[in-house]
Backbone as XML, in Angstrom:
<?xml version="1.0"?>
<chain id="A" units="angstrom">
  <residue number="1" name="UNK">
    <atom name="N" x="1.041" y="-1.129" z="0.435"/>
    <atom name="CA" x="0.046" y="0.020" z="-0.004"/>
    <atom name="C" x="1.175" y="1.303" z="0.225"/>
  </residue>
  <residue number="2" name="UNK">
    <atom name="N" x="1.974" y="1.621" z="1.136"/>
    <atom name="CA" x="2.572" y="2.654" z="0.703"/>
    <atom name="C" x="3.548" y="2.081" z="-0.029"/>
  </residue>
  <residue number="3" name="UNK">
    <atom name="N" x="4.123" y="1.399" z="-0.568"/>
    <atom name="CA" x="4.641" y="1.883" z="-1.848"/>
    <atom name="C" x="4.087" y="2.441" z="-3.735"/>
  </residue>
  <residue number="4" name="UNK">
    <atom name="N" x="2.708" y="2.151" z="-3.209"/>
    <atom name="CA" x="2.029" y="2.602" z="-4.051"/>
    <atom name="C" x="1.641" y="4.464" z="-3.654"/>
  </residue>
  <residue number="5" name="UNK">
    <atom name="N" x="1.434" y="4.502" z="-2.877"/>
    <atom name="CA" x="0.787" y="6.023" z="-2.585"/>
    <atom name="C" x="2.508" y="6.481" z="-2.713"/>
  </residue>
  <residue number="6" name="UNK">
    <atom name="N" x="3.702" y="6.506" z="-2.648"/>
    <atom name="CA" x="4.700" y="6.699" z="-3.052"/>
    <atom name="C" x="5.179" y="6.819" z="-4.645"/>
  </residue>
  <residue number="7" name="UNK">
    <atom name="N" x="4.401" y="5.822" z="-5.073"/>
    <atom name="CA" x="4.420" y="5.544" z="-6.222"/>
    <atom name="C" x="3.700" y="7.111" z="-7.285"/>
  </residue>
  <residue number="8" name="UNK">
    <atom name="N" x="2.200" y="7.009" z="-6.438"/>
    <atom name="CA" x="1.982" y="7.879" z="-6.916"/>
    <atom name="C" x="1.868" y="9.759" z="-6.779"/>
  </residue>
  <residue number="9" name="UNK">
    <atom name="N" x="1.996" y="9.771" z="-5.655"/>
    <atom name="CA" x="2.529" y="11.965" z="-5.141"/>
    <atom name="C" x="3.682" y="12.199" z="-6.155"/>
  </residue>
  <residue number="10" name="UNK">
    <atom name="N" x="4.759" y="11.459" z="-6.390"/>
    <atom name="CA" x="5.458" y="12.270" z="-7.449"/>
    <atom name="C" x="5.027" y="12.193" z="-9.351"/>
  </residue>
  <residue number="11" name="UNK">
    <atom name="N" x="3.886" y="11.627" z="-9.354"/>
    <atom name="CA" x="3.263" y="10.900" z="-10.823"/>
    <atom name="C" x="2.080" y="12.817" z="-9.960"/>
  </residue>
  <residue number="12" name="UNK">
    <atom name="N" x="1.604" y="12.654" z="-9.337"/>
    <atom name="CA" x="1.240" y="13.755" z="-9.144"/>
    <atom name="C" x="1.296" y="15.506" z="-8.835"/>
  </residue>
  <residue number="13" name="UNK">
    <atom name="N" x="2.479" y="15.279" z="-9.245"/>
    <atom name="CA" x="3.220" y="16.608" z="-8.823"/>
    <atom name="C" x="3.454" y="16.875" z="-10.060"/>
  </residue>
  <residue number="14" name="UNK">
    <atom name="N" x="4.318" y="15.809" z="-10.955"/>
    <atom name="CA" x="4.519" y="15.839" z="-12.315"/>
    <atom name="C" x="3.799" y="16.717" z="-13.248"/>
  </residue>
  <residue number="15" name="UNK">
    <atom name="N" x="2.242" y="15.673" z="-12.899"/>
    <atom name="CA" x="1.215" y="16.183" z="-13.616"/>
    <atom name="C" x="0.927" y="17.452" z="-13.635"/>
  </residue>
  <residue number="16" name="UNK">
    <atom name="N" x="0.390" y="18.413" z="-11.889"/>
    <atom name="CA" x="0.788" y="19.783" z="-11.301"/>
    <atom name="C" x="1.644" y="20.638" z="-12.426"/>
  </residue>
  <residue number="17" name="UNK">
    <atom name="N" x="2.660" y="19.857" z="-12.332"/>
    <atom name="CA" x="3.662" y="20.976" z="-12.810"/>
    <atom name="C" x="3.538" y="21.440" z="-14.660"/>
  </residue>
  <residue number="18" name="UNK">
    <atom name="N" x="2.809" y="20.057" z="-14.918"/>
    <atom name="CA" x="2.732" y="19.772" z="-16.523"/>
    <atom name="C" x="1.133" y="20.617" z="-16.822"/>
  </residue>
  <residue number="19" name="UNK">
    <atom name="N" x="0.574" y="20.927" z="-15.630"/>
    <atom name="CA" x="-0.354" y="21.851" z="-16.027"/>
    <atom name="C" x="-1.021" y="22.945" z="-15.783"/>
  </residue>
  <residue number="20" name="UNK">
    <atom name="N" x="0.559" y="23.815" z="-14.578"/>
    <atom name="CA" x="0.166" y="24.793" z="-14.913"/>
    <atom name="C" x="1.549" y="25.082" z="-16.494"/>
  </residue>
  <residue number="21" name="UNK">
    <atom name="N" x="2.338" y="24.733" z="-17.076"/>
    <atom name="CA" x="2.742" y="25.358" z="-18.773"/>
    <atom name="C" x="1.382" y="25.239" z="-19.529"/>
  </residue>
  <residue number="22" name="UNK">
    <atom name="N" x="0.483" y="24.188" z="-19.143"/>
    <atom name="CA" x="-0.570" y="23.992" z="-19.946"/>
    <atom name="C" x="-1.316" y="25.606" z="-19.731"/>
  </residue>
  <residue number="23" name="UNK">
    <atom name="N" x="-1.174" y="26.148" z="-18.690"/>
    <atom name="CA" x="-2.362" y="27.263" z="-18.002"/>
    <atom name="C" x="-1.464" y="28.747" z="-18.647"/>
  </residue>
  <residue number="24" name="UNK">
    <atom name="N" x="0.038" y="28.880" z="-18.662"/>
    <atom name="CA" x="1.446" y="29.540" z="-19.680"/>
    <atom name="C" x="0.918" y="30.064" z="-21.132"/>
  </residue>
  <residue number="25" name="UNK">
    <atom name="N" x="1.081" y="28.465" z="-21.484"/>
    <atom name="CA" x="0.251" y="27.875" z="-22.527"/>
    <atom name="C" x="-0.182" y="29.496" z="-23.267"/>
  </residue>
  <residue number="26" name="UNK">
    <atom name="N" x="-1.755" y="28.871" z="-22.740"/>
    <atom name="CA" x="-3.301" y="30.040" z="-22.340"/>
    <atom name="C" x="-2.602" y="31.387" z="-22.352"/>
  </residue>
  <residue number="27" name="UNK">
    <atom name="N" x="-2.216" y="31.093" z="-20.975"/>
    <atom name="CA" x="-1.958" y="33.343" z="-20.965"/>
    <atom name="C" x="-1.194" y="33.620" z="-21.932"/>
  </residue>
  <residue number="28" name="UNK">
    <atom name="N" x="-0.055" y="32.871" z="-22.693"/>
    <atom name="CA" x="0.947" y="33.783" z="-23.704"/>
    <atom name="C" x="0.394" y="34.006" z="-25.413"/>
  </residue>
  <residue number="29" name="UNK">
    <atom name="N" x="-0.748" y="33.140" z="-25.203"/>
    <atom name="CA" x="-2.114" y="33.222" z="-26.420"/>
    <atom name="C" x="-2.093" y="34.716" z="-25.744"/>
  </residue>
  <residue number="30" name="UNK">
    <atom name="N" x="-3.360" y="34.344" z="-24.900"/>
    <atom name="CA" x="-4.095" y="35.783" z="-25.155"/>
    <atom name="C" x="-3.452" y="37.195" z="-24.199"/>
  </residue>
  <residue number="31" name="UNK">
    <atom name="N" x="-2.123" y="36.644" z="-24.257"/>
    <atom name="CA" x="-1.204" y="37.756" z="-23.545"/>
    <atom name="C" x="-0.041" y="39.056" z="-24.943"/>
  </residue>
  <residue number="32" name="UNK">
    <atom name="N" x="-0.173" y="37.658" z="-26.135"/>
    <atom name="CA" x="-0.138" y="38.934" z="-26.892"/>
    <atom name="C" x="-1.624" y="38.989" z="-28.242"/>
  </residue>
  <residue number="33" name="UNK">
    <atom name="N" x="-2.194" y="39.190" z="-28.166"/>
    <atom name="CA" x="-3.513" y="38.162" z="-29.156"/>
    <atom name="C" x="-4.525" y="40.454" z="-27.476"/>
  </residue>
  <residue number="34" name="UNK">
    <atom name="N" x="-4.662" y="39.813" z="-26.743"/>
    <atom name="CA" x="-5.325" y="40.606" z="-25.750"/>
    <atom name="C" x="-4.371" y="41.917" z="-25.484"/>
  </residue>
  <residue number="35" name="UNK">
    <atom name="N" x="-3.230" y="40.871" z="-24.957"/>
    <atom name="CA" x="-2.285" y="42.511" z="-24.097"/>
    <atom name="C" x="-1.230" y="43.533" z="-24.710"/>
  </residue>
  <residue number="36" name="UNK">
    <atom name="N" x="-1.189" y="42.743" z="-25.978"/>
    <atom name="CA" x="-0.002" y="43.344" z="-26.356"/>
    <atom name="C" x="-0.793" y="44.083" z="-28.122"/>
  </residue>
  <residue number="37" name="UNK">
    <atom name="N" x="-1.951" y="42.916" z="-28.407"/>
    <atom name="CA" x="-2.416" y="43.441" z="-29.485"/>
    <atom name="C" x="-1.250" y="42.867" z="-30.536"/>
  </residue>
  <residue number="38" name="UNK">
    <atom name="N" x="-1.374" y="41.669" z="-30.829"/>
    <atom name="CA" x="-0.392" y="41.027" z="-31.866"/>
    <atom name="C" x="1.216" y="41.610" z="-31.319"/>
  </residue>
  <residue number="39" name="UNK">
    <atom name="N" x="1.747" y="42.104" z="-30.700"/>
    <atom name="CA" x="2.746" y="42.820" z="-30.909"/>
    <atom name="C" x="4.085" y="41.773" z="-30.022"/>
  </residue>
  <residue number="40" name="UNK">
    <atom name="N" x="4.166" y="41.319" z="-29.170"/>
    <atom name="CA" x="5.135" y="40.042" z="-28.345"/>
    <atom name="C" x="4.062" y="39.341" z="-27.257"/>
  </residue>
  <residue number="41" name="UNK">
    <atom name="N" x="4.953" y="38.210" z="-26.774"/>
    <atom name="CA" x="4.818" y="37.661" z="-26.114"/>
    <atom name="C" x="5.345" y="37.880" z="-24.172"/>
  </residue>
  <residue number="42" name="UNK">
    <atom name="N" x="5.013" y="37.827" z="-23.597"/>
    <atom name="CA" x="5.363" y="37.633" z="-22.449"/>
    <atom name="C" x="6.301" y="37.630" z="-22.378"/>
  </residue>
  <residue number="43" name="UNK">
    <atom name="N" x="7.489" y="38.738" z="-21.881"/>
    <atom name="CA" x="9.392" y="37.816" z="-21.465"/>
    <atom name="C" x="9.407" y="37.118" z="-20.253"/>
  </residue>
  <residue number="44" name="UNK">
    <atom name="N" x="9.039" y="37.502" z="-18.888"/>
    <atom name="CA" x="8.599" y="37.309" z="-18.016"/>
    <atom name="C" x="7.804" y="36.193" z="-17.088"/>
  </residue>
  <residue number="45" name="UNK">
    <atom name="N" x="7.698" y="35.849" z="-16.084"/>
    <atom name="CA" x="6.373" y="35.448" z="-15.497"/>
    <atom name="C" x="5.389" y="36.163" z="-14.386"/>
  </residue>
  <residue number="46" name="UNK">
    <atom name="N" x="6.397" y="36.936" z="-14.028"/>
    <atom name="CA" x="5.612" y="38.494" z="-13.398"/>
    <atom name="C" x="4.711" y="39.360" z="-14.419"/>
  </residue>
  <residue number="47" name="UNK">
    <atom name="N" x="5.000" y="39.280" z="-15.626"/>
    <atom name="CA" x="4.683" y="40.470" z="-16.582"/>
    <atom name="C" x="3.086" y="38.896" z="-17.551"/>
  </residue>
  <residue number="48" name="UNK">
    <atom name="N" x="3.414" y="38.087" z="-16.789"/>
    <atom name="CA" x="1.724" y="37.645" z="-17.295"/>
    <atom name="C" x="0.718" y="37.215" z="-15.961"/>
  </residue>
  <residue number="49" name="UNK">
    <atom name="N" x="1.373" y="37.400" z="-14.396"/>
    <atom name="CA" x="1.104" y="37.531" z="-13.345"/>
    <atom name="C" x="-0.044" y="38.904" z="-13.299"/>
  </residue>
  <residue number="50" name="UNK">
    <atom name="N" x="1.364" y="39.928" z="-13.676"/>
    <atom name="CA" x="0.165" y="41.104" z="-14.207"/>
    <atom name="C" x="-1.226" y="41.212" z="-15.125"/>
  </residue>
  <residue number="51" name="UNK">
    <atom name="N" x="-0.559" y="40.815" z="-15.541"/>
    <atom name="CA" x="-1.846" y="40.338" z="-16.254"/>
    <atom name="C" x="-2.955" y="40.056" z="-16.004"/>
  </residue>
  <residue number="52" name="UNK">
    <atom name="N" x="-2.902" y="39.700" z="-15.492"/>
    <atom name="CA" x="-4.470" y="38.973" z="-14.158"/>
    <atom name="C" x="-4.337" y="37.281" z="-15.121"/>
  </residue>
  <residue number="53" name="UNK">
    <atom name="N" x="-3.126" y="37.066" z="-16.136"/>
    <atom name="CA" x="-4.024" y="35.676" z="-17.093"/>
    <atom name="C" x="-2.955" y="34.369" z="-16.331"/>
  </residue>
  <residue number="54" name="UNK">
    <atom name="N" x="-2.669" y="34.715" z="-14.877"/>
    <atom name="CA" x="-2.979" y="33.522" z="-14.371"/>
    <atom name="C" x="-2.675" y="33.435" z="-12.743"/>
  </residue>
  <residue number="55" name="UNK">
    <atom name="N" x="-2.661" y="32.572" z="-11.808"/>
    <atom name="CA" x="-3.169" y="33.214" z="-10.350"/>
    <atom name="C" x="-1.893" y="33.588" z="-9.438"/>
  </residue>
  <residue number="56" name="UNK">
    <atom name="N" x="-2.054" y="34.338" z="-9.159"/>
    <atom name="CA" x="-0.645" y="35.249" z="-8.174"/>
    <atom name="C" x="0.717" y="33.999" z="-7.715"/>
  </residue>
  <residue number="57" name="UNK">
    <atom name="N" x="-0.183" y="32.871" z="-6.930"/>
    <atom name="CA" x="-0.074" y="32.191" z="-6.301"/>
    <atom name="C" x="1.187" y="30.567" z="-7.287"/>
  </residue>
  <residue number="58" name="UNK">
    <atom name="N" x="1.146" y="31.520" z="-9.042"/>
    <atom name="CA" x="2.031" y="30.321" z="-9.488"/>
    <atom name="C" x="3.665" y="30.621" z="-9.253"/>
  </residue>
  <residue number="59" name="UNK">
    <atom name="N" x="3.570" y="29.486" z="-8.751"/>
    <atom name="CA" x="5.592" y="29.303" z="-8.420"/>
    <atom name="C" x="6.258" y="28.763" z="-9.307"/>
  </residue>
  <residue number="60" name="UNK">
    <atom name="N" x="7.637" y="28.370" z="-9.355"/>
    <atom name="CA" x="8.790" y="27.423" z="-9.477"/>
    <atom name="C" x="8.450" y="27.124" z="-11.485"/>
  </residue>
  <residue number="61" name="UNK">
    <atom name="N" x="7.861" y="27.916" z="-12.143"/>
    <atom name="CA" x="7.806" y="28.467" z="-13.360"/>
    <atom name="C" x="8.733" y="29.604" z="-13.602"/>
  </residue>
  <residue number="62" name="UNK">
    <atom name="N" x="9.070" y="29.339" z="-14.838"/>
    <atom name="CA" x="10.735" y="30.293" z="-15.792"/>
    <atom name="C" x="9.859" y="30.008" z="-17.367"/>
  </residue>
  <residue number="63" name="UNK">
    <atom name="N" x="9.532" y="31.873" z="-17.096"/>
    <atom name="CA" x="8.958" y="31.778" z="-18.303"/>
    <atom name="C" x="10.212" y="33.700" z="-19.039"/>
  </residue>
  <residue number="64" name="UNK">
    <atom name="N" x="10.341" y="32.729" z="-20.571"/>
    <atom name="CA" x="11.025" y="34.220" z="-21.131"/>
    <atom name="C" x="10.639" y="34.383" z="-22.757"/>
  </residue>
  <residue number="65" name="UNK">
    <atom name="N" x="10.205" y="35.724" z="-23.382"/>
    <atom name="CA" x="9.273" y="35.581" z="-24.074"/>
    <atom name="C" x="10.210" y="36.492" z="-24.692"/>
  </residue>
  <residue number="66" name="UNK">
    <atom name="N" x="9.266" y="37.132" z="-26.421"/>
    <atom name="CA" x="9.917" y="37.761" z="-26.859"/>
    <atom name="C" x="8.355" y="38.836" z="-28.252"/>
  </residue>
  <residue number="67" name="UNK">
    <atom name="N" x="9.315" y="39.150" z="-29.297"/>
    <atom name="CA" x="8.263" y="39.226" z="-30.456"/>
    <atom name="C" x="7.691" y="38.098" z="-31.226"/>
  </residue>
  <residue number="68" name="UNK">
    <atom name="N" x="8.495" y="36.831" z="-30.789"/>
    <atom name="CA" x="8.493" y="35.820" z="-31.619"/>
    <atom name="C" x="7.972" y="34.747" z="-31.653"/>
  </residue>
  <residue number="69" name="UNK">
    <atom name="N" x="8.458" y="34.778" z="-29.723"/>
    <atom name="CA" x="8.661" y="33.415" z="-29.199"/>
    <atom name="C" x="8.020" y="33.603" z="-28.390"/>
  </residue>
  <residue number="70" name="UNK">
    <atom name="N" x="8.131" y="32.059" z="-27.636"/>
    <atom name="CA" x="8.622" y="32.424" z="-26.338"/>
    <atom name="C" x="8.010" y="29.860" z="-25.344"/>
  </residue>
  <residue number="71" name="UNK">
    <atom name="N" x="9.339" y="31.024" z="-23.936"/>
    <atom name="CA" x="9.381" y="29.144" z="-23.897"/>
    <atom name="C" x="9.072" y="29.561" z="-22.563"/>
  </residue>
  <residue number="72" name="UNK">
    <atom name="N" x="8.840" y="28.174" z="-21.766"/>
    <atom name="CA" x="8.558" y="28.758" z="-20.303"/>
    <atom name="C" x="8.449" y="26.909" z="-20.030"/>
  </residue>
  <residue number="73" name="UNK">
    <atom name="N" x="10.182" y="26.895" z="-18.610"/>
    <atom name="CA" x="10.246" y="25.563" z="-17.926"/>
    <atom name="C" x="10.083" y="25.822" z="-15.840"/>
  </residue>
  <residue number="74" name="UNK">
    <atom name="N" x="8.874" y="24.931" z="-16.274"/>
    <atom name="CA" x="8.647" y="24.012" z="-14.571"/>
    <atom name="C" x="9.014" y="22.540" z="-13.787"/>
  </residue>
  <residue number="75" name="UNK">
    <atom name="N" x="9.340" y="23.224" z="-12.954"/>
    <atom name="CA" x="9.625" y="22.699" z="-11.852"/>
    <atom name="C" x="9.185" y="21.578" z="-11.181"/>
  </residue>
  <residue number="76" name="UNK">
    <atom name="N" x="8.403" y="21.196" z="-11.248"/>
    <atom name="CA" x="7.910" y="20.021" z="-10.574"/>
    <atom name="C" x="9.259" y="19.911" z="-8.868"/>
  </residue>
  <residue number="77" name="UNK">
    <atom name="N" x="7.706" y="19.654" z="-8.230"/>
    <atom name="CA" x="7.631" y="19.366" z="-6.175"/>
    <atom name="C" x="8.967" y="18.181" z="-6.539"/>
  </residue>
  <residue number="78" name="UNK">
    <atom name="N" x="9.038" y="16.861" z="-7.640"/>
    <atom name="CA" x="9.316" y="15.697" z="-7.811"/>
    <atom name="C" x="11.394" y="16.051" z="-7.891"/>
  </residue>
  <residue number="79" name="UNK">
    <atom name="N" x="11.114" y="17.199" z="-8.104"/>
    <atom name="CA" x="12.312" y="16.867" z="-9.037"/>
    <atom name="C" x="12.776" y="17.595" z="-9.824"/>
  </residue>
  <residue number="80" name="UNK">
    <atom name="N" x="12.309" y="16.972" z="-11.025"/>
    <atom name="CA" x="11.452" y="16.677" z="-11.975"/>
    <atom name="C" x="11.442" y="18.000" z="-13.209"/>
  </residue>
  <residue number="81" name="UNK">
    <atom name="N" x="11.530" y="18.585" z="-14.373"/>
    <atom name="CA" x="11.370" y="19.730" z="-15.033"/>
    <atom name="C" x="10.702" y="19.304" z="-16.603"/>
  </residue>
  <residue number="82" name="UNK">
    <atom name="N" x="10.542" y="20.011" z="-16.870"/>
    <atom name="CA" x="9.306" y="20.358" z="-18.345"/>
    <atom name="C" x="9.563" y="21.562" z="-18.656"/>
  </residue>
  <residue number="83" name="UNK">
    <atom name="N" x="8.874" y="21.114" z="-20.047"/>
    <atom name="CA" x="9.160" y="22.509" z="-20.800"/>
    <atom name="C" x="8.209" y="22.424" z="-22.000"/>
  </residue>
  <residue number="84" name="UNK">
    <atom name="N" x="7.627" y="23.670" z="-22.413"/>
    <atom name="CA" x="6.807" y="23.884" z="-23.179"/>
    <atom name="C" x="7.248" y="25.611" z="-24.343"/>
  </residue>
  <residue number="85" name="UNK">
    <atom name="N" x="6.769" y="25.348" z="-25.494"/>
    <atom name="CA" x="6.997" y="26.717" z="-26.105"/>
    <atom name="C" x="6.252" y="26.779" z="-27.410"/>
  </residue>
  <residue number="86" name="UNK">
    <atom name="N" x="6.937" y="27.823" z="-27.717"/>
    <atom name="CA" x="5.032" y="28.641" z="-29.497"/>
    <atom name="C" x="5.562" y="27.505" z="-30.388"/>
  </residue>
  <residue number="87" name="UNK">
    <atom name="N" x="6.341" y="26.777" z="-30.157"/>
    <atom name="CA" x="6.598" y="25.584" z="-31.554"/>
    <atom name="C" x="6.193" y="24.171" z="-30.115"/>
  </residue>
  <residue number="88" name="UNK">
    <atom name="N" x="5.990" y="23.973" z="-29.203"/>
    <atom name="CA" x="5.954" y="22.643" z="-29.123"/>
    <atom name="C" x="5.052" y="23.281" z="-27.721"/>
  </residue>
  <residue number="89" name="UNK">
    <atom name="N" x="4.338" y="23.281" z="-27.368"/>
    <atom name="CA" x="2.601" y="23.131" z="-26.837"/>
    <atom name="C" x="2.258" y="22.133" z="-25.394"/>
  </residue>
  <residue number="90" name="UNK">
    <atom name="N" x="3.050" y="20.950" z="-25.857"/>
    <atom name="CA" x="2.672" y="20.368" z="-25.368"/>
    <atom name="C" x="3.597" y="20.080" z="-23.923"/>
  </residue>
  <residue number="91" name="UNK">
    <atom name="N" x="3.187" y="19.622" z="-23.047"/>
    <atom name="CA" x="4.689" y="19.577" z="-22.309"/>
    <atom name="C" x="5.949" y="18.109" z="-21.775"/>
  </residue>
  <residue number="92" name="UNK">
    <atom name="N" x="6.879" y="18.775" z="-22.410"/>
    <atom name="CA" x="7.786" y="17.233" z="-22.772"/>
    <atom name="C" x="9.018" y="17.382" z="-21.659"/>
  </residue>
  <residue number="93" name="UNK">
    <atom name="N" x="9.241" y="16.343" z="-20.141"/>
    <atom name="CA" x="10.690" y="15.805" z="-20.022"/>
    <atom name="C" x="11.886" y="16.993" z="-20.575"/>
  </residue>
  <residue number="94" name="UNK">
    <atom name="N" x="12.772" y="17.743" z="-19.602"/>
    <atom name="CA" x="13.931" y="17.919" z="-20.041"/>
    <atom name="C" x="14.639" y="17.815" z="-18.820"/>
  </residue>
  <residue number="95" name="UNK">
    <atom name="N" x="16.311" y="17.510" z="-19.669"/>
    <atom name="CA" x="17.400" y="17.793" z="-18.439"/>
    <atom name="C" x="18.557" y="19.008" z="-17.901"/>
  </residue>
  <residue number="96" name="UNK">
    <atom name="N" x="18.710" y="19.578" z="-17.388"/>
    <atom name="CA" x="18.862" y="20.608" z="-17.480"/>
    <atom name="C" x="20.122" y="20.417" z="-16.584"/>
  </residue>
  <residue number="97" name="UNK">
    <atom name="N" x="21.107" y="21.488" z="-16.652"/>
    <atom name="CA" x="22.031" y="21.388" z="-16.275"/>
    <atom name="C" x="22.201" y="22.778" z="-14.407"/>
  </residue>
  <residue number="98" name="UNK">
    <atom name="N" x="21.817" y="23.368" z="-14.803"/>
    <atom name="CA" x="21.331" y="24.377" z="-13.468"/>
    <atom name="C" x="20.200" y="24.604" z="-12.549"/>
  </residue>
  <residue number="99" name="UNK">
    <atom name="N" x="20.700" y="24.654" z="-12.019"/>
    <atom name="CA" x="18.567" y="24.579" z="-11.292"/>
    <atom name="C" x="18.331" y="25.368" z="-10.672"/>
  </residue>
  <residue number="100" name="UNK">
    <atom name="N" x="19.512" y="26.414" z="-10.693"/>
    <atom name="CA" x="18.829" y="28.180" z="-9.600"/>
    <atom name="C" x="18.466" y="28.930" z="-10.518"/>
  </residue>
  <residue number="101" name="UNK">
    <atom name="N" x="17.989" y="29.681" z="-9.537"/>
    <atom name="CA" x="16.655" y="30.446" z="-10.055"/>
    <atom name="C" x="17.373" y="31.157" z="-11.564"/>
  </residue>
  <residue number="102" name="UNK">
    <atom name="N" x="18.323" y="31.748" z="-11.217"/>
    <atom name="CA" x="19.006" y="32.829" z="-12.607"/>
    <atom name="C" x="19.900" y="31.423" z="-14.198"/>
  </residue>
  <residue number="103" name="UNK">
    <atom name="N" x="19.683" y="30.052" z="-13.458"/>
    <atom name="CA" x="19.659" y="29.204" z="-14.797"/>
    <atom name="C" x="18.892" y="28.912" z="-15.488"/>
  </residue>
  <residue number="104" name="UNK">
    <atom name="N" x="17.960" y="28.465" z="-14.410"/>
    <atom name="CA" x="16.120" y="28.302" z="-15.300"/>
    <atom name="C" x="15.548" y="29.735" z="-16.278"/>
  </residue>
  <residue number="105" name="UNK">
    <atom name="N" x="15.382" y="31.038" z="-15.443"/>
    <atom name="CA" x="15.588" y="31.132" z="-16.590"/>
    <atom name="C" x="16.556" y="31.404" z="-17.933"/>
  </residue>
  <residue number="106" name="UNK">
    <atom name="N" x="17.668" y="31.645" z="-17.552"/>
    <atom name="CA" x="19.031" y="32.010" z="-18.182"/>
    <atom name="C" x="18.523" y="30.759" z="-19.486"/>
  </residue>
  <residue number="107" name="UNK">
    <atom name="N" x="18.143" y="29.591" z="-19.662"/>
    <atom name="CA" x="17.580" y="28.360" z="-19.825"/>
    <atom name="C" x="16.141" y="28.388" z="-21.177"/>
  </residue>
  <residue number="108" name="UNK">
    <atom name="N" x="15.334" y="29.096" z="-20.235"/>
    <atom name="CA" x="13.988" y="29.605" z="-20.932"/>
    <atom name="C" x="14.415" y="30.425" z="-21.462"/>
  </residue>
  <residue number="109" name="UNK">
    <atom name="N" x="15.252" y="30.715" z="-21.570"/>
    <atom name="CA" x="15.398" y="32.420" z="-22.623"/>
    <atom name="C" x="16.470" y="31.829" z="-23.913"/>
  </residue>
  <residue number="110" name="UNK">
    <atom name="N" x="17.487" y="30.950" z="-23.549"/>
    <atom name="CA" x="18.145" y="30.357" z="-24.188"/>
    <atom name="C" x="16.825" y="29.682" z="-25.434"/>
  </residue>
  <residue number="111" name="UNK">
    <atom name="N" x="16.220" y="29.134" z="-24.405"/>
    <atom name="CA" x="14.917" y="27.505" z="-25.688"/>
    <atom name="C" x="13.806" y="28.924" z="-26.855"/>
  </residue>
  <residue number="112" name="UNK">
    <atom name="N" x="13.951" y="29.986" z="-26.362"/>
    <atom name="CA" x="13.737" y="31.178" z="-27.453"/>
    <atom name="C" x="14.533" y="32.106" z="-28.276"/>
  </residue>
  <residue number="113" name="UNK">
    <atom name="N" x="16.046" y="31.789" z="-27.793"/>
    <atom name="CA" x="16.968" y="32.476" z="-29.393"/>
    <atom name="C" x="16.269" y="30.499" z="-29.791"/>
  </residue>
  <residue number="114" name="UNK">
    <atom name="N" x="16.766" y="29.785" z="-29.776"/>
    <atom name="CA" x="17.182" y="29.035" z="-30.410"/>
    <atom name="C" x="15.640" y="28.230" z="-30.926"/>
  </residue>
  <residue number="115" name="UNK">
    <atom name="N" x="14.330" y="28.711" z="-31.410"/>
    <atom name="CA" x="13.441" y="28.545" z="-31.435"/>
    <atom name="C" x="13.139" y="29.476" z="-32.611"/>
  </residue>
  <residue number="116" name="UNK">
    <atom name="N" x="14.159" y="30.240" z="-33.093"/>
    <atom name="CA" x="13.792" y="31.322" z="-33.708"/>
    <atom name="C" x="14.103" y="31.273" z="-35.202"/>
  </residue>
</chain>
């Protein structure tokens, strides 16, 4: 019984992180369509929050964007990382070398640059 509980908790944490990325995907579309009228995507999670497109309690997500593309990385409480981009909005697991806030933000920005 305990083994199955310990298996379910990380699974649920990972699904939560992936759902948060789904919210960011929707928010980026709304941000570009309505907030900036097709000019650009949100550059940070704070911009998405300021536009009231996700809840203020959303955390462990690193967002980068510019006029043409965006990327977001989410850290699950299980320790796994997932990402979405403007080119691939389905959350996929990723392996990252750096795990500090600054390194995760840099990774998201690098993904934006790579998707151009």
